[in-house]
N, C-alpha and C positions, 0 to 999 in steps of 0.2 A: 678783460676789453671790449667795449661796446660797439655795435655795429652801426655804422651812418645810417640815418633814416631810410634812404633807398634800399640798400641792401637788404635792411632789416624786413622791409616791405616784400622786397622779391623774395626772400626766403619763406615769410609767412606765407605768401601765394604759393610758393613751391609744395610746400608742406600740406596747405591745406587743399593743394588741387591732389596732390598724392593722398590723403586721405579720403579723398572722396572717390577719384577712380583708381587708384591703387597700380597705377602705370600698366593696363591689360595690354597696352601696345607693345610692350617691352622698353621702350625709349627711356631709360634706366640711368642716362650717361650722368646724372645726380649722385649715382651710387658708387662710379668708378673708384673711388679711393676706398671706402669704408666697405662698401659692399653692403650696406645696410638697407633695406626698403625702408623707405618712409612711414611706415604705418601706424605709429604710435604706440608700439607694445613691444616687449620684450623679445628675444630670440628664443626658440627650446633648445633643451640641454643635449637631449641626445638624439644624434641624426639617424632617419630612416632611408635617405639615399646613401648610395657609394658612387665613388669615381673610379675608372678604371682607364688602364692603358695596355698597348700592345706591345712595349718594350720598356725597357729600363735604361739604355743609354741613347745618347742622340749626337748626332754632329750638325754644324750650323748647315741651313738649308732642308734637313731631313722633315718627314711629314710624321708626326705621331698621332696615333688614332686614339682618341679621348671618348668613352661613354659614360654618360650620367645615365642612372636607373634607380627606380626603387618603386613605390606606391605611388599611387595617381597624385601629380601636381599640376598647378597652373603656372607658375612662374619658375624663371632661373635665371642665374647669371653667371659665367664662367670665365675665368683667367688663369694665367700662369704667372708665377712671380718667382723672384729670387727665394730658392729655399731657405737661406740662410739669413733672410730679411724681409720677412712676409709683409711688412708695411710700406715695402717699396712699390714702384710704379709697376703696371703689367708689361711683360715683355713677349717678344714674339707676336705672332698674327695667327688666324685662325681660317680655316676654308670650311664652308657649310657642306654638309650632305643633303638636307632637306629644309629648303626653303620655307615651306610652309609652318615649320614648326621652330626655325630659329632663324635669328637674323645677328649680322655683325655690328659692331658698335666699335667707335674709335675714343680710347681713353687716353687722355692726355695728347701726347704727340704722335704714338703709335698708331697706326690706321689698324682698323680689323684686329683690335687687341683684346677685346671681349667679344661672349657671344650670350644673348638672351632671346626670350621668348617672343613671339609675334602674336600671341591672344591668349586667352586665360582658357581655352579648350584642355581638358584633360591629358595629361602625356604620363608615360610610364618609361619612357627611354628616349635617350637624346645623343646623336653620334655627331661629332665633328672632328675637323684634322687641326693639329696644331702645328706650324710653320715654325722651325726653330731659326731665330735670328743670327747674325753674324758675329754679333757681340753678345750672345747670350752667357748668363753665368755658369758657373760649374755645374750649380744642381740647380732644377727647376721644379716647382711643385704647384701642381693644378689645384685650385680652390673651388668653390660653387656655392653658391645662395640659392636656398629652393625655397618656393612659396608655394606650400599645401592649399592653403587658403589665407584670406585677408589676414587675419590675427595668427596664423600658425605660420610660422617659417623658421629657417636654419640658417645661420650665417658661418661662412667660409668654412664650408666642409672640407676637412682636409682629403686630398688625394693622394695619389703616388709621386714619390719624387724619382725623377730620371736624371741622370747625369752624363757628362760629356766625358768619353774614354780616356782611361788613364787617371781619374781623379781617385784620389783614396778614399776609402769610407770614412767617414767623420768619428773620431775616437768618442765622443758623446751623441747621444741621441738626439734629432732635431726634433723641436717639441713642435709637432705638427697638427696639436689638437686644434680643432675649431673654435671659433670665438664662441661657439655654444655649447663645446664640450666641455667636460667637467675638470678631468685633469687625464694626464697622457701616463699616468702612475698605476700602480696594482692598488685595489682598496682592499683594505682589511677590516672583520668587524671588531668592534670594541668588546672586550668580556665584562669589564666592569666599568662604573662611572668613575669621573675624576675626583680627586680630592683636593683639598686647600693646602696639603701640608708642603710648606718649604715656601709658601708666599712670604714675601718679605725679607727673607733670608737666601733661597737659592732662586728664587723666580719673581718675575714681575707679574702682579694680579691685580685685576679690577674686577670688584665685585658689586653687585646691587641686589638688594639693599647691602650695607657696608659688612663685612665680616660673616657673610652668609655661605653656607656649606652648598657646594656644586652638586650634592648628591639631593638636596632638596629641589622640591618641585616648583618652588618660586624663586629661585634663584639664578640670575645671570653672573655668568661667570667666564672671565678671558685671561689666560695665564701666558707669557712669553719666559722662556727658558733659554739661556745661551749655551751651545754647546761646541766649543772649538769655534767655526768659520759660520757657522747654521745656527738657526733660533728655532727650538720646538714650541710650537703654539696650540693651546686648548682651549676650545669655545663652549660653551655650553649653556642651555637656557630652555625655559617652557614655551615651545613653540611647534607647531606640528607643521608648519608651512617652512620658513628659514628663517636662519641667523646670519648673522653678517657683521663685520667690523672694518673700520676704514682708517687709513692713517692721513692724516689732513694737516697744512700747514696754517690753519684757520679755523674757526668754529663754524663754517658753513659748508655745505654739502657743494662739492664742484673741484674738479682738478685733484680728486683723491685716490689713494691707492686701496683698493677693496678687495676683501675675501670671503666667498659667499659658501655656506652651508645649505642646500636646497632639498628637500624632501620631496621625491616625486614618487609617488605610490609605494610607500613605506621601504622607498630606497634613496641614500643622500647621496648627492653629487655636490663634490667642492669645487670650487672655479675661483678664478681670479677674475677682478673685474676692474673698470675704471669709472669712476663717477663724473659726470658731465652735469653741472648745475643739478637741476631737479628731475633730470629725464631719466629714465630708467638706466639701469647700469649696463654699460658696455664690456660684455663678456671676451677678455681676452683669449688668442689662440695659444700664447704661451703661458703657463702656468708656473712651470717651474716649481713645483710642489712636489715633494717626497714623502713617503710613510705614513701616508694618507689612510685615515681610520675614521669610523664613525658607530653610533650607537643610537637608537632611537627608543623610549621605552617609557610608557605612562606618559606620554607628551612632554618629557624632557629631552631635546635633542642635542646631541654633543658629537662633535668631530674635531680630529687633530691632526696636523700635519707639521711636515719642517719644510723651512725656507733658508736659503744661505743669506747671509747678511747683506751681501752685495752682489748684485746681477747687473752689471754694465751691458750687457748683450741682450737685456729684456727692457725695451721701452716703457715706459710708465710705472716701472716699479721701483719704489722708495728704497733707498738704504735703510736697514735697522738700526743702525748706529746714529742716526740724526734725532732731532726731537719734534715730536708731534702731539697734536690733538687726537684723542684717539674716540671713536664713533663706536657704538654697540647699539644693534639696532634687530628688530624683529618684525614678522610679517606674516601675509598668509599667501602660499603659491597653489596654482591650480595645476590641473593635469597637464601633462607635458613640460612642467617645470617652470611655467609664467610666474614671475613674481609680482606682486601687487607693492603698491606704496606702504611703508609702515603706517599703522594706524594711529600710534601714540608715539611722541617725540622721542628722537635716541638719545641713549645714554651718552653724555659727552664729558670727557675729564675736564676739570677745572682749571688746568694749565697744561703746557706742553712737555712732554717728557720720552725720556730715551729709555726704550725697553731693554736694550743692552747694558745700560749703566747701572747703577746701583739698585739692588733688587727693592721694590716698594709693594706695598699692600695697599691700595687705593680704592676707594670709590669715583663716584661722578655724579652728574646733576642730568635730569631729562627736561630741566628747564633753566634756560641761562640766567645769571644772576642780575642782569639789568631788567629781565620781564619778571624774574620775581619781585623786585624793587617797584616795578612799575605796578603789579596787582597788589602789593601791599599798602604803597601809599594812597592809590584810587580808593581801597577800602578805608582806611583811616579818615579819607577827606569825607567819601560820600556815605559811610556807613556811621561813621563816629560823629565828624564834626558837623557835617550839613544837619544831620538829623535831631543832634540837640539843640543846634543854634535855630532851627524852624520851631521845635516846641517851644523854648524859651519865648523868642519872639511872639508866638501867638497866643500863649496861655499865661506869661509870666509880666503880660504889664501891669496889670492892676496889683499883683503880689509885690514886686520890686517898685512900684513906681515911686517910692519915696527913699529908695535906697541908691544911694549914688557910688560911681567908682569912676577915678579919673575926671571927675567933673561932670560926668553923664550919667544919667539912669542907667541902674545898673543892667537891667535886660537887654537893653540897647548897647551897652559895650561888651556884655558878653556875647550877645549874637553878632556883634560885628569883629570880635576876635574869631571867632569860631569861622566864620566866613571869610574873612582875611586868611586865614589859615587854610581852607579849602582853597581857594584862588592860589597860594602858592604851593601847595602840594600836588595840587592838579596840574600845575603850569610844569613844574619838575618832573611828574610823572609822565606829561604828555610827552616829553621830548626822548625818554628812555627808548622805547621801542623803535625810533626813528635812527638812534645811534645804533641799536644792534643791528637792525636791517639794513642800514645803510640807506636809507630811503623808502619809499612807499612798499607796502606788503601788499602782493595781490593774492597770497593764499588766506587772507583772514577773513573773507567774507565781509560782511557788514559792519563787524566791529571797529574798523579804525574810521569809518565815514560816519558812524553814530557818535565815535569818541571826538573827532573832530568838530561836530556839532554842540558837544555837550562843552569843550573847550572853548569855542567861540560864544555860548552863553555864559560860562563862567567867568570870560573876561568882562563881557556887557554889562553883568549885575553891579560890579563894584564903580565901572564909570557911569552906568546910569544912576548910580547911588550918589556920585558926586554933583548932580545937578537937582538931587531932591529939594524941591518948595518948601517952604516954611510950612507947620504946621497946619496954619489957619488959611494959606492961600488957595485962589479957586483950584489950580491944578494938582494939589495935594491928593485929590481922590483919583487922578487919573494916573499921578504916579504910582499910586499905591496898587491900582490895578495891573500896570505893566511889569512893577516890579514881583508881585505875586506871581503873575502869569509866567514871567520868565524863568524866576525860579523855580515854579513846580513842573514845567517842562524840561529844565535841567536835570532836576532829581530825577523822575519818570525816565528820561531816557538815560540817565546815569546807570540806573538800576538795570535797563535792559541792555545796555553796554556790558555791564559787568555780567551779567547772565550770559551773552556770547561770548565773551572774552574766557569765563571759566570753562568751555567746553574746547578752547583751541588746543591743539596738541603742544604747542609751545610752553604753555603753562602745566599741563599734565595733572590736573588736581584729581583726586579720586572721584570717581562717578561712581554713583550717582551724590556723594556726600556732597558734593559744590554745589550741585542745585537744591538740594534740599534745604541747605545752610541758607542759601539766597532766599528761600521761600520763608523759612523759618523768619528770617531778619524782617521782611515785608510784613509778615502777618503779626510781629512783634510791635512794629512801628506804627502799623494801621489800627492793631488793637489799643495800643496806648493813646493815639489821637483820638479814637472814637470815644474813649474813656473818659478822658477830658473835656471832651465836648459835651458829653453827657452831664457830667460834671457841673459844669458851666452852665448848661441849660435848665438844670436844677435849681443853682443858685440864683439865677434870675427870676424863675418862678417865684421863688420866697419872696419878692420884692412886692411890699404893697404900696401902691400909688393912690397918695390920699389928695384929694383935691386936686390933681394935677399938678401939685407942688413941685416944681423941678429942684429945689434944695432938698427935698425929702426924699426924691428920687434916686440922688447923688449920694444922700446919705445911707440910703437902703441899700443899693450896689455897693458902698464901701463897706458896710457891714457884713453884706452877703460874701463878699470877697475876702473879709478877714475869716469869715468862719470857715471857708476852702481853703485859707492859704495852707496850713499842714498838711492837709491831703496832698494838694500839688506837690509839694515840696518832696512827699514819700513818694510819690508817682514819679518824680521826676529822679529822684535817687536810685530808685530801683530800674528805672527806663536807662540811667546811665550804667549800673553797674552791668546790666543785661547786655548792652552794648558793646561793653568791653570784653564780655564774655565771648560774644560773637567774633569780636576784631582778634583775640588770643586764638581762637579757636583757626581761624582763617590764617594767620601767621603762621601756627604752628604746623599746617597743611602744608604751607609753601615752604617752609624751611626743613620737610622731608623729603621733598622731591629733588 
């Protein structure tokens, strides 16, 4: 759902203002619901600060003494919420002890329902009192967000749970971990790597490359094995930062149920998260994961855990008996568990799958089919059709001047067919990224801008050709100059655009193979062009002008061109074969990703 223009502008102003000032005054009402500071980075995983209280029971109207303490910190935000519904609004109100360090905020309709800092001064300890309301829930939990410095913060650090008298203890533990905490269950170490036995027969597997062995240092592996009402999940891949997979209703990041294994100082933390667009993942407080294990050996990160098929009590968790696209990504992580955007395109399944249905052993693609088709069609158009068409028009007029095809000179017909093919392929290819993206992409740099320029010149060329003056008309020379200029500009920009497009993560061509291939093609084309130019110059030099006789000049030129006809045809044949080799190499690389 798109925001209206005014609301979007206000939101951008708030985030920009927050990114500059970091709310040093503590006026953070915008964070009342999520408790997440607008600092443009992900929260840390392992909290360093603790929340304590002076009692475990309360009655409406009672005061509970609340302490937040730990290493030096600049900012904080404290709330109390229903322990069984941590996403619900804040409950109760607070009373301050030291107004120099803390201040009261109103979240929602409840006055003084949150406490925050008053300045960026370093603090080690905060003490406040929570006043229980008359309509308090049966159990209340205290949560805190702590900012150590601008890029280092923890969200929803879990505090103690206090209950009203005569409230029985819950039969199952409340999942009270922080949004930045990895899991509330015990973690064990895997003694041996995963294996692919049972893939396709007992468990649903995704492997990249196809049929690779998860014991291999280059294999990305994800498996789901149903065990009664739960699913046991294994994830493995070459990464010393993080691995993650997500379940999605479409092939776009956003609104997805994600699971992360993050390496922090050679210790792996497993957490659940929610993907909101292209923003950093929002880590959940409720993980609902069991039997968590991990292993990190020789750069291969492996983790496993168990999850119930249905989790109606956990908001944002998808049921595992539905069909979804499955993403598998890897990337770098810094100290403190901060994860960075994946450098390469995530692996995405080619269709929607039910991991608890019929066991399958499938692969995926790191480049969507529409983008593969976009790259392939552009390569056929500008590397094959255009380059051959230009060579024919420039050097084969004299050679094929007396050969006709469909009533026109052969060189002209071949040139026109190849250029019209280029227009058609470029037009089809041009719309594919817009269909895939659903609009303009802000993540592709200069590539789409140059692509639009190439498309405009591609359409302009045949339109201009439709108004071509006759061969001996006074404006024919002007037309030739414009036609050559527009065509040459389009070719140069097309090559530059392809250079930029090959490095985009969405296409994920093997680097530096893509760059070397394009450099090789440019050298191949320029070399052929220079060779034919030198040959033509040498032929002209052979012409002897006798008494400035025009007929003798034409006869000499015709004779010279006849001598070089076989040479040009051989060069053209070799050139076309070389272009086909480049084309098939590129298509083979696209087909493998």
